[in-house]
C-alpha positions as semicolon CSV with decimal commas, in nm:
position;residue;x (nm);y (nm);z (nm)
1;Q;2,371;8,090;0,012
2;V;2,567;7,839;-0,192
3;Q;2,884;7,694;-0,046
4;L;3,123;7,438;-0,186
5;V;3,389;7,312;0,050
6;E;3,661;7,088;-0,093
7;S;3,895;6,864;0,120
8;G;4,126;6,567;0,099
9;G;4,414;6,699;-0,097
10;G;4,781;6,657;0,000
11;L;5,122;6,554;-0,101
12;V;5,153;6,212;-0,257
13;Q;5,423;6,019;-0,445
14;P;5,372;5,924;-0,809
15;G;5,157;5,618;-0,833
16;G;4,980;5,698;-0,510
17;S;4,609;5,764;-0,439
18;L;4,398;6,034;-0,285
19;R;4,025;6,070;-0,230
20;L;3,882;6,421;-0,258
21;S;3,546;6,528;-0,110
22;C;3,333;6,826;-0,171
23;A;3,038;6,915;0,053
24;A;2,775;7,136;-0,102
25;S;2,510;7,347;0,063
26;G;2,247;7,580;-0,058
27;I;2,161;7,387;-0,378
28;I;1,931;7,109;-0,479
29;F;2,223;6,881;-0,495
30;R;2,055;6,567;-0,612
31;L;1,928;6,731;-0,933
32;K;2,262;6,878;-1,038
33;T;2,535;6,752;-1,265
34;M;2,841;6,788;-1,049
35;G;3,200;6,802;-1,161
36;W;3,555;6,814;-1,045
37;Y;3,780;7,078;-1,201
38;R;4,150;7,144;-1,160
39;Q;4,382;7,436;-1,219
40;A;4,758;7,400;-1,246
41;P;4,985;7,705;-1,218
42;G;4,982;7,903;-1,547
43;N;4,698;7,694;-1,683
44;Q;4,325;7,750;-1,725
45;R;4,083;7,568;-1,501
46;E;3,970;7,246;-1,667
47;L;3,690;7,000;-1,604
48;V;3,831;6,652;-1,542
49;A;3,523;6,458;-1,429
50;R;3,144;6,501;-1,420
51;L;2,850;6,304;-1,288
52;T;2,501;6,356;-1,380
53;S;2,202;6,324;-1,142
54;G;2,121;6,000;-1,327
55;G;2,459;5,852;-1,267
56;I;2,631;5,908;-1,600
57;T;2,996;5,989;-1,577
58;N;3,241;6,154;-1,813
59;Y;3,617;6,200;-1,780
60;A;3,886;6,395;-1,944
61;D;4,121;6,174;-2,151
62;S;4,406;6,264;-1,921
63;V;4,241;6,096;-1,620
64;K;4,030;5,827;-1,779
65;G;4,085;5,488;-1,610
66;R;4,260;5,646;-1,311
67;F;3,996;5,882;-1,160
68;T;3,649;5,791;-1,036
69;I;3,371;6,043;-0,953
70;S;3,091;5,946;-0,718
71;R;2,821;6,116;-0,515
72;D;2,624;6,073;-0,199
73;N;2,305;6,270;-0,238
74;A;2,205;6,211;0,126
75;K;2,519;6,390;0,235
76;N;2,527;6,649;-0,051
77;T;2,877;6,536;-0,125
78;V;3,075;6,452;-0,437
79;Y;3,389;6,254;-0,427
80;L;3,696;6,206;-0,659
81;Q;3,896;5,888;-0,613
82;M;4,239;5,944;-0,781
83;N;4,459;5,644;-0,838
84;S;4,793;5,602;-1,022
85;L;4,862;5,971;-0,965
86;K;5,110;6,143;-1,189
87;P;5,311;6,466;-1,143
88;E;5,102;6,628;-1,409
89;D;4,800;6,583;-1,188
90;T;4,938;6,841;-0,956
91;A;4,693;7,125;-0,927
92;V;4,424;7,287;-0,707
93;Y;4,108;7,080;-0,739
94;Y;3,764;7,233;-0,719
95;C;3,410;7,107;-0,745
96;N;3,116;7,282;-0,893
97;A;2,810;7,217;-1,099
98;V;2,846;7,157;-1,474
99;P;2,831;7,418;-1,613
100;S;3,004;7,593;-1,318
101;F;2,754;7,861;-1,228
102;Y;2,810;7,860;-0,849
103;P;3,076;8,056;-0,657
104;W;3,398;7,860;-0,644
105;G;3,518;7,722;-0,315
106;Q;3,873;7,748;-0,186
107;G;3,975;7,428;-0,358
108;T;4,209;7,162;-0,231
109;Q;4,578;7,134;-0,329
110;V;4,703;6,808;-0,472
111;T;5,080;6,776;-0,525
112;V;5,226;6,466;-0,682
113;S;5,596;6,451;-0,634
114;S;5,873;6,222;-0,521
């Protein structure tokens, strides 16, 4: 049974930082391209960062230079370091494979507000 559990969200002021974590179980994690997605109210879910099994990263233009995706295959965990946060980064953040063919987890809420 596949399970994705996100954590690390919260309320942060503009310019602040957060580190999200996603623990995966039930998949051969080290072979998968993993990604972080986000969904803001009224918007579709979008992919913001992905990391291949070989270590290649890609980012959405909106987060490039501010977010960093990484993984620890020994812990079956993928991370998203978010710096210089902006109010428009406010969303529920999810992890999944890329493409996203596993059941979605509950996500973690990130709110950027003063």
